[in-house]
BALOBA-1460 file (C-alpha; in Angstrom, 3 decimals):
// residues 278
<rec num="1" residu="x" x="114.244" y="-51.124" z="75.604"/>
<rec num="2" residu="x" x="113.573" y="-49.805" z="72.180"/>
<rec num="3" residu="x" x="111.532" y="-51.002" z="69.211"/>
<rec num="4" residu="x" x="111.548" y="-49.799" z="65.651"/>
<rec num="5" residu="x" x="108.747" y="-49.845" z="63.118"/>
<rec num="6" residu="x" x="108.217" y="-52.288" z="60.287"/>
<rec num="7" residu="x" x="109.775" y="-49.978" z="57.822"/>
<rec num="8" residu="x" x="113.277" y="-50.650" z="58.916"/>
<rec num="9" residu="x" x="113.676" y="-48.405" z="61.904"/>
<rec num="10" residu="x" x="113.813" y="-49.703" z="65.446"/>
<rec num="11" residu="x" x="110.965" y="-49.470" z="67.927"/>
<rec num="12" residu="x" x="111.869" y="-49.024" z="71.538"/>
<rec num="13" residu="x" x="111.075" y="-50.974" z="74.607"/>
<rec num="14" residu="x" x="111.944" y="-49.745" z="72.908"/>
<rec num="15" residu="x" x="112.100" y="-51.575" z="69.505"/>
<rec num="16" residu="x" x="112.895" y="-51.004" z="65.858"/>
<rec num="17" residu="x" x="111.046" y="-51.890" z="62.669"/>
<rec num="18" residu="x" x="112.065" y="-48.936" z="60.600"/>
<rec num="19" residu="x" x="110.540" y="-46.435" z="62.955"/>
<rec num="20" residu="x" x="112.061" y="-45.541" z="66.257"/>
<rec num="21" residu="x" x="109.950" y="-44.833" z="69.297"/>
<rec num="22" residu="x" x="110.634" y="-41.303" z="70.341"/>
<rec num="23" residu="x" x="112.280" y="-40.748" z="66.964"/>
<rec num="24" residu="x" x="112.830" y="-37.464" z="65.173"/>
<rec num="25" residu="x" x="109.915" y="-35.170" z="64.471"/>
<rec num="26" residu="x" x="108.103" y="-36.059" z="61.322"/>
<rec num="27" residu="x" x="109.234" y="-39.692" z="61.205"/>
<rec num="28" residu="x" x="106.322" y="-42.092" z="61.048"/>
<rec num="29" residu="x" x="106.060" y="-45.659" z="62.124"/>
<rec num="30" residu="x" x="105.646" y="-48.007" z="59.216"/>
<rec num="31" residu="x" x="102.285" y="-49.659" z="58.839"/>
<rec num="32" residu="x" x="102.041" y="-53.375" z="59.221"/>
<rec num="33" residu="x" x="104.069" y="-55.079" z="56.506"/>
<rec num="34" residu="x" x="101.825" y="-55.517" z="53.509"/>
<rec num="35" residu="x" x="100.980" y="-58.940" z="52.131"/>
<rec num="36" residu="x" x="102.920" y="-60.133" z="49.106"/>
<rec num="37" residu="x" x="101.138" y="-60.470" z="45.784"/>
<rec num="38" residu="x" x="102.826" y="-61.684" z="42.617"/>
<rec num="39" residu="x" x="106.297" y="-62.013" z="44.114"/>
<rec num="40" residu="x" x="108.866" y="-60.873" z="41.581"/>
<rec num="41" residu="x" x="112.102" y="-62.522" z="40.604"/>
<rec num="42" residu="x" x="114.079" y="-59.509" z="41.752"/>
<rec num="43" residu="x" x="112.779" y="-59.827" z="45.316"/>
<rec num="44" residu="x" x="111.614" y="-63.346" z="46.007"/>
<rec num="45" residu="x" x="111.378" y="-62.984" z="49.773"/>
<rec num="46" residu="x" x="108.093" y="-62.401" z="51.549"/>
<rec num="47" residu="x" x="109.618" y="-60.060" z="54.079"/>
<rec num="48" residu="x" x="110.025" y="-56.798" z="52.214"/>
<rec num="49" residu="x" x="110.047" y="-53.922" z="54.680"/>
<rec num="50" residu="x" x="108.201" y="-50.789" z="53.682"/>
<rec num="51" residu="x" x="110.198" y="-47.626" z="54.243"/>
<rec num="52" residu="x" x="108.212" y="-45.074" z="52.319"/>
<rec num="53" residu="x" x="105.697" y="-44.168" z="49.635"/>
<rec num="54" residu="x" x="106.119" y="-41.823" z="46.686"/>
<rec num="55" residu="x" x="103.336" y="-39.274" z="46.904"/>
<rec num="56" residu="x" x="104.217" y="-36.630" z="44.314"/>
<rec num="57" residu="x" x="106.637" y="-35.536" z="41.627"/>
<rec num="58" residu="x" x="108.858" y="-32.581" z="42.506"/>
<rec num="59" residu="x" x="110.264" y="-30.187" z="39.950"/>
<rec num="60" residu="x" x="111.278" y="-31.058" z="36.400"/>
<rec num="61" residu="x" x="114.378" y="-33.241" z="36.883"/>
<rec num="62" residu="x" x="112.839" y="-36.508" z="38.083"/>
<rec num="63" residu="x" x="112.782" y="-35.866" z="41.813"/>
<rec num="64" residu="x" x="109.915" y="-37.244" z="43.919"/>
<rec num="65" residu="x" x="108.385" y="-36.400" z="47.267"/>
<rec num="66" residu="x" x="108.485" y="-39.365" z="49.638"/>
<rec num="67" residu="x" x="106.287" y="-40.046" z="52.643"/>
<rec num="68" residu="x" x="108.858" y="-41.634" z="54.985"/>
<rec num="69" residu="x" x="107.907" y="-44.666" z="57.047"/>
<rec num="70" residu="x" x="111.250" y="-45.138" z="58.699"/>
<rec num="71" residu="x" x="113.429" y="-43.650" z="61.382"/>
<rec num="72" residu="x" x="116.432" y="-43.928" z="59.096"/>
<rec num="73" residu="x" x="115.536" y="-41.163" z="56.680"/>
<rec num="74" residu="x" x="119.100" y="-40.034" z="56.052"/>
<rec num="75" residu="x" x="120.365" y="-43.568" z="55.481"/>
<rec num="76" residu="x" x="117.464" y="-44.598" z="53.235"/>
<rec num="77" residu="x" x="116.788" y="-41.466" z="51.220"/>
<rec num="78" residu="x" x="119.671" y="-39.011" z="51.576"/>
<rec num="79" residu="x" x="122.634" y="-41.323" z="51.023"/>
<rec num="80" residu="x" x="123.935" y="-41.684" z="47.485"/>
<rec num="81" residu="x" x="124.035" y="-45.349" z="46.474"/>
<rec num="82" residu="x" x="121.448" y="-46.488" z="49.019"/>
<rec num="83" residu="x" x="119.660" y="-49.514" z="47.553"/>
<rec num="84" residu="x" x="115.858" y="-49.644" z="47.619"/>
<rec num="85" residu="x" x="113.122" y="-51.706" z="45.989"/>
<rec num="86" residu="x" x="110.336" y="-49.816" z="44.242"/>
<rec num="87" residu="x" x="107.075" y="-51.173" z="42.897"/>
<rec num="88" residu="x" x="106.926" y="-51.379" z="39.127"/>
<rec num="89" residu="x" x="103.319" y="-50.167" z="39.123"/>
<rec num="90" residu="x" x="101.461" y="-47.890" z="41.563"/>
<rec num="91" residu="x" x="99.367" y="-49.693" z="44.170"/>
<rec num="92" residu="x" x="98.237" y="-46.462" z="45.836"/>
<rec num="93" residu="x" x="96.421" y="-46.382" z="49.126"/>
<rec num="94" residu="x" x="94.341" y="-49.311" z="50.306"/>
<rec num="95" residu="x" x="90.636" y="-48.768" z="49.636"/>
<rec num="96" residu="x" x="89.843" y="-50.278" z="53.033"/>
<rec num="97" residu="x" x="92.249" y="-48.504" z="55.352"/>
<rec num="98" residu="x" x="93.278" y="-45.459" z="53.345"/>
<rec num="99" residu="x" x="96.893" y="-46.313" z="54.191"/>
<rec num="100" residu="x" x="99.714" y="-47.557" z="51.996"/>
<rec num="101" residu="x" x="99.209" y="-51.172" z="53.040"/>
<rec num="102" residu="x" x="97.743" y="-52.796" z="49.918"/>
<rec num="103" residu="x" x="99.278" y="-56.079" z="48.729"/>
<rec num="104" residu="x" x="102.765" y="-55.498" z="47.354"/>
<rec num="105" residu="x" x="103.146" y="-55.567" z="43.611"/>
<rec num="106" residu="x" x="106.219" y="-56.573" z="41.615"/>
<rec num="107" residu="x" x="109.321" y="-54.650" z="42.623"/>
<rec num="108" residu="x" x="112.694" y="-53.800" z="41.156"/>
<rec num="109" residu="x" x="115.952" y="-52.481" z="42.564"/>
<rec num="110" residu="x" x="116.687" y="-48.801" z="42.380"/>
<rec num="111" residu="x" x="119.545" y="-46.702" z="43.723"/>
<rec num="112" residu="x" x="119.291" y="-43.352" z="45.436"/>
<rec num="113" residu="x" x="121.255" y="-40.594" z="43.726"/>
<rec num="114" residu="x" x="120.567" y="-38.074" z="46.451"/>
<rec num="115" residu="x" x="117.992" y="-36.573" z="48.749"/>
<rec num="116" residu="x" x="117.204" y="-33.451" z="50.728"/>
<rec num="117" residu="x" x="114.725" y="-31.816" z="53.039"/>
<rec num="118" residu="x" x="112.518" y="-29.087" z="51.610"/>
<rec num="119" residu="x" x="110.351" y="-26.838" z="53.754"/>
<rec num="120" residu="x" x="107.130" y="-25.733" z="52.098"/>
<rec num="121" residu="x" x="103.975" y="-24.281" z="53.617"/>
<rec num="122" residu="x" x="105.226" y="-25.101" z="57.103"/>
<rec num="123" residu="x" x="105.832" y="-28.729" z="56.154"/>
<rec num="124" residu="x" x="109.152" y="-30.573" z="55.948"/>
<rec num="125" residu="x" x="109.197" y="-32.797" z="52.860"/>
<rec num="126" residu="x" x="111.649" y="-35.507" z="51.894"/>
<rec num="127" residu="x" x="112.721" y="-35.035" z="48.277"/>
<rec num="128" residu="x" x="114.556" y="-37.935" z="46.627"/>
<rec num="129" residu="x" x="116.292" y="-38.442" z="43.280"/>
<rec num="130" residu="x" x="116.298" y="-42.060" z="42.093"/>
<rec num="131" residu="x" x="118.665" y="-43.353" z="39.429"/>
<rec num="132" residu="x" x="117.045" y="-43.761" z="36.029"/>
<rec num="133" residu="x" x="114.297" y="-41.200" z="36.567"/>
<rec num="134" residu="x" x="115.418" y="-37.962" z="34.979"/>
<rec num="135" residu="x" x="112.351" y="-35.936" z="34.046"/>
<rec num="136" residu="x" x="108.927" y="-34.935" z="35.291"/>
<rec num="137" residu="x" x="107.090" y="-37.644" z="33.335"/>
<rec num="138" residu="x" x="109.268" y="-40.401" z="34.789"/>
<rec num="139" residu="x" x="108.750" y="-39.045" z="38.299"/>
<rec num="140" residu="x" x="104.986" y="-38.826" z="37.877"/>
<rec num="141" residu="x" x="104.894" y="-42.486" z="36.828"/>
<rec num="142" residu="x" x="106.256" y="-43.359" z="40.283"/>
<rec num="143" residu="x" x="103.480" y="-41.619" z="42.218"/>
<rec num="144" residu="x" x="101.555" y="-44.186" z="44.256"/>
<rec num="145" residu="x" x="104.400" y="-46.691" z="44.384"/>
<rec num="146" residu="x" x="106.071" y="-47.749" z="47.619"/>
<rec num="147" residu="x" x="109.702" y="-48.180" z="48.601"/>
<rec num="148" residu="x" x="111.096" y="-51.202" z="50.429"/>
<rec num="149" residu="x" x="114.274" y="-52.689" z="51.831"/>
<rec num="150" residu="x" x="115.194" y="-56.280" z="52.614"/>
<rec num="151" residu="x" x="115.755" y="-57.455" z="56.201"/>
<rec num="152" residu="x" x="119.478" y="-57.804" z="55.500"/>
<rec num="153" residu="x" x="119.602" y="-54.117" z="54.577"/>
<rec num="154" residu="x" x="118.870" y="-53.172" z="58.168"/>
<rec num="155" residu="x" x="121.611" y="-52.723" z="60.732"/>
<rec num="156" residu="x" x="121.751" y="-55.441" z="63.430"/>
<rec num="157" residu="x" x="120.396" y="-54.262" z="66.756"/>
<rec num="158" residu="x" x="121.666" y="-56.948" z="69.100"/>
<rec num="159" residu="x" x="124.108" y="-59.799" z="69.448"/>
<rec num="160" residu="x" x="122.715" y="-62.192" z="66.849"/>
<rec num="161" residu="x" x="124.146" y="-65.189" z="68.698"/>
<rec num="162" residu="x" x="121.777" y="-64.790" z="71.608"/>
<rec num="163" residu="x" x="118.723" y="-63.030" z="70.124"/>
<rec num="164" residu="x" x="117.412" y="-62.658" z="73.650"/>
<rec num="165" residu="x" x="117.372" y="-59.737" z="75.969"/>
<rec num="166" residu="x" x="116.362" y="-58.651" z="79.387"/>
<rec num="167" residu="x" x="118.612" y="-55.750" z="80.278"/>
<rec num="168" residu="x" x="116.137" y="-53.059" z="79.316"/>
<rec num="169" residu="x" x="118.516" y="-51.316" z="76.914"/>
<rec num="170" residu="x" x="118.061" y="-53.462" z="73.828"/>
<rec num="171" residu="x" x="116.294" y="-52.633" z="70.617"/>
<rec num="172" residu="x" x="114.006" y="-54.614" z="68.327"/>
<rec num="173" residu="x" x="112.412" y="-54.225" z="64.962"/>
<rec num="174" residu="x" x="108.614" y="-54.252" z="65.135"/>
<rec num="175" residu="x" x="108.564" y="-57.107" z="62.642"/>
<rec num="176" residu="x" x="110.444" y="-59.216" z="65.170"/>
<rec num="177" residu="x" x="107.825" y="-58.613" z="67.848"/>
<rec num="178" residu="x" x="104.709" y="-59.105" z="65.721"/>
<rec num="179" residu="x" x="103.477" y="-62.677" z="66.047"/>
<rec num="180" residu="x" x="105.310" y="-63.361" z="69.302"/>
<rec num="181" residu="x" x="103.570" y="-65.243" z="72.099"/>
<rec num="182" residu="x" x="103.015" y="-63.145" z="75.206"/>
<rec num="183" residu="x" x="103.590" y="-65.321" z="78.290"/>
<rec num="184" residu="x" x="102.534" y="-64.337" z="81.796"/>
<rec num="185" residu="x" x="105.782" y="-64.702" z="83.742"/>
<rec num="186" residu="x" x="104.157" y="-65.486" z="87.093"/>
<rec num="187" residu="x" x="101.978" y="-68.377" z="85.893"/>
<rec num="188" residu="x" x="103.683" y="-69.406" z="82.667"/>
<rec num="189" residu="x" x="100.313" y="-69.254" z="80.889"/>
<rec num="190" residu="x" x="100.069" y="-67.811" z="77.412"/>
<rec num="191" residu="x" x="98.085" y="-64.586" z="77.338"/>
<rec num="192" residu="x" x="97.942" y="-64.159" z="73.575"/>
<rec num="193" residu="x" x="99.775" y="-63.062" z="70.437"/>
<rec num="194" residu="x" x="101.389" y="-59.705" z="69.680"/>
<rec num="195" residu="x" x="99.396" y="-58.379" z="66.726"/>
<rec num="196" residu="x" x="100.941" y="-54.953" z="66.295"/>
<rec num="197" residu="x" x="103.212" y="-52.341" z="67.775"/>
<rec num="198" residu="x" x="101.843" y="-48.816" z="68.085"/>
<rec num="199" residu="x" x="103.016" y="-45.487" z="69.350"/>
<rec num="200" residu="x" x="101.995" y="-44.608" z="72.849"/>
<rec num="201" residu="x" x="102.284" y="-41.346" z="74.714"/>
<rec num="202" residu="x" x="105.698" y="-39.740" z="74.498"/>
<rec num="203" residu="x" x="108.426" y="-42.260" z="73.664"/>
<rec num="204" residu="x" x="106.575" y="-45.300" z="74.980"/>
<rec num="205" residu="x" x="105.578" y="-48.019" z="72.541"/>
<rec num="206" residu="x" x="102.574" y="-50.256" z="73.075"/>
<rec num="207" residu="x" x="102.176" y="-53.913" z="72.181"/>
<rec num="208" residu="x" x="98.724" y="-54.804" z="70.894"/>
<rec num="209" residu="x" x="98.145" y="-58.301" z="72.269"/>
<rec num="210" residu="x" x="95.193" y="-60.307" z="70.986"/>
<rec num="211" residu="x" x="93.631" y="-63.145" z="72.953"/>
<rec num="212" residu="x" x="90.406" y="-65.044" z="73.558"/>
<rec num="213" residu="x" x="88.521" y="-64.811" z="76.850"/>
<rec num="214" residu="x" x="85.051" y="-65.546" z="78.194"/>
<rec num="215" residu="x" x="82.533" y="-62.779" z="77.577"/>
<rec num="216" residu="x" x="80.435" y="-62.685" z="80.741"/>
<rec num="217" residu="x" x="77.853" y="-60.367" z="79.205"/>
<rec num="218" residu="x" x="76.903" y="-62.798" z="76.437"/>
<rec num="219" residu="x" x="78.241" y="-66.065" z="77.813"/>
<rec num="220" residu="x" x="80.527" y="-66.814" z="74.865"/>
<rec num="221" residu="x" x="84.243" y="-66.858" z="74.132"/>
<rec num="222" residu="x" x="85.233" y="-63.582" z="72.504"/>
<rec num="223" residu="x" x="88.348" y="-62.208" z="70.871"/>
<rec num="224" residu="x" x="89.865" y="-59.257" z="72.723"/>
<rec num="225" residu="x" x="92.949" y="-57.102" z="72.538"/>
<rec num="226" residu="x" x="94.808" y="-55.124" z="75.158"/>
<rec num="227" residu="x" x="97.661" y="-52.636" z="74.904"/>
<rec num="228" residu="x" x="100.734" y="-53.564" z="76.921"/>
<rec num="229" residu="x" x="103.403" y="-50.876" z="77.484"/>
<rec num="230" residu="x" x="106.720" y="-52.056" z="76.068"/>
<rec num="231" residu="x" x="108.861" y="-51.162" z="79.051"/>
<rec num="232" residu="x" x="111.309" y="-53.250" z="81.047"/>
<rec num="233" residu="x" x="109.163" y="-53.465" z="84.182"/>
<rec num="234" residu="x" x="106.249" y="-54.956" z="82.232"/>
<rec num="235" residu="x" x="108.112" y="-56.821" z="79.468"/>
<rec num="236" residu="x" x="111.287" y="-57.979" z="81.231"/>
<rec num="237" residu="x" x="112.319" y="-60.657" z="78.730"/>
<rec num="238" residu="x" x="112.114" y="-61.073" z="74.938"/>
<rec num="239" residu="x" x="113.290" y="-64.189" z="73.094"/>
<rec num="240" residu="x" x="113.347" y="-63.439" z="69.369"/>
<rec num="241" residu="x" x="114.778" y="-66.805" z="68.376"/>
<rec num="242" residu="x" x="112.000" y="-68.782" z="70.070"/>
<rec num="243" residu="x" x="109.244" y="-66.281" z="69.399"/>
<rec num="244" residu="x" x="108.011" y="-65.360" z="72.855"/>
<rec num="245" residu="x" x="108.188" y="-62.664" z="75.493"/>
<rec num="246" residu="x" x="107.424" y="-62.665" z="79.193"/>
<rec num="247" residu="x" x="105.161" y="-59.996" z="80.602"/>
<rec num="248" residu="x" x="104.304" y="-58.929" z="84.133"/>
<rec num="249" residu="x" x="101.163" y="-56.797" z="83.723"/>
<rec num="250" residu="x" x="100.353" y="-54.503" z="86.641"/>
<rec num="251" residu="x" x="97.046" y="-54.977" z="88.416"/>
<rec num="252" residu="x" x="94.074" y="-53.887" z="86.344"/>
<rec num="253" residu="x" x="95.916" y="-53.720" z="82.994"/>
<rec num="254" residu="x" x="94.260" y="-56.804" z="81.540"/>
<rec num="255" residu="x" x="90.862" y="-55.503" z="82.663"/>
<rec num="256" residu="x" x="91.286" y="-52.806" z="80.023"/>
<rec num="257" residu="x" x="90.779" y="-55.379" z="77.275"/>
<rec num="258" residu="x" x="88.670" y="-54.329" z="74.295"/>
<rec num="259" residu="x" x="86.453" y="-56.756" z="72.331"/>
<rec num="260" residu="x" x="87.300" y="-56.956" z="68.640"/>
<rec num="261" residu="x" x="83.652" y="-57.326" z="67.684"/>
<rec num="262" residu="x" x="80.902" y="-54.851" z="68.430"/>
<rec num="263" residu="x" x="78.223" y="-55.476" z="71.027"/>
<rec num="264" residu="x" x="75.680" y="-56.165" z="68.280"/>
<rec num="265" residu="x" x="77.967" y="-58.692" z="66.603"/>
<rec num="266" residu="x" x="78.592" y="-60.510" z="69.868"/>
<rec num="267" residu="x" x="74.878" y="-60.584" z="70.594"/>
<rec num="268" residu="x" x="74.228" y="-62.246" z="67.233"/>
<rec num="269" residu="x" x="76.973" y="-64.791" z="67.851"/>
<rec num="270" residu="x" x="75.483" y="-65.586" z="71.256"/>
<rec num="271" residu="x" x="72.010" y="-66.021" z="69.707"/>
<rec num="272" residu="x" x="73.357" y="-68.424" z="67.086"/>
<rec num="273" residu="x" x="75.200" y="-70.383" z="69.764"/>
<rec num="274" residu="x" x="72.037" y="-70.767" z="71.812"/>
<rec num="275" residu="x" x="70.040" y="-71.783" z="68.749"/>
<rec num="276" residu="x" x="72.549" y="-74.471" z="67.849"/>
<rec num="277" residu="x" x="72.340" y="-75.902" z="71.365"/>
<rec num="278" residu="x" x="68.542" y="-76.057" z="71.308"/>
């Protein structure tokens, strides 16, 4: 199975979001879809999919260097007429994470006039020319803005009538998997919620599943997460329409859970819990 990142490429079980597991060299998985802030009239949906960020001006004719966050670089940035949404004001990198995942500002439609790869200092850069930006000053005004597509701009990955799969050869967008309930197939119990999809070793994607379990060390319920390989043997069934997947974790996998809070934080929580019971 295959999954694609949130930027519009598939991730593999692969699944797709806008980044493909095992995708071409240099393609990056999109970060988690940023929260909407001040939704604009030109894009009223809350599901804009980030496909890139403009990081620099290039040359004197309005071209920009784009940090791609999609597996579909040619389709998004190299195809004349490709429709994107660009922020009207730079949001830059988030001060907390250092990534381009700050709340989304107002956006407007923009068309791609052309794009190309440029190799410089051993690095392959994506250079894009957007319609309406024809000089260096206009290009520099775009630095720090991000590029988006709408869900309908992405190619369908499966038979939309079923929206389920279990054959091991299907593909999903990461956005489709995030928020799904992870159900233990053997018992039917809910393990937790898929919080993210991350790259694993090689072409294997990992589902970050969050859940609450008893912390034996401190005697309290604690939030944990565990990484579940997104492969057919472990995730045999995905139901997009109903928002759940069935998993069959091998022995010992769930023992690899990691607490979300530090040991010191959990100790303080345990102390407060004891004090409230006294």
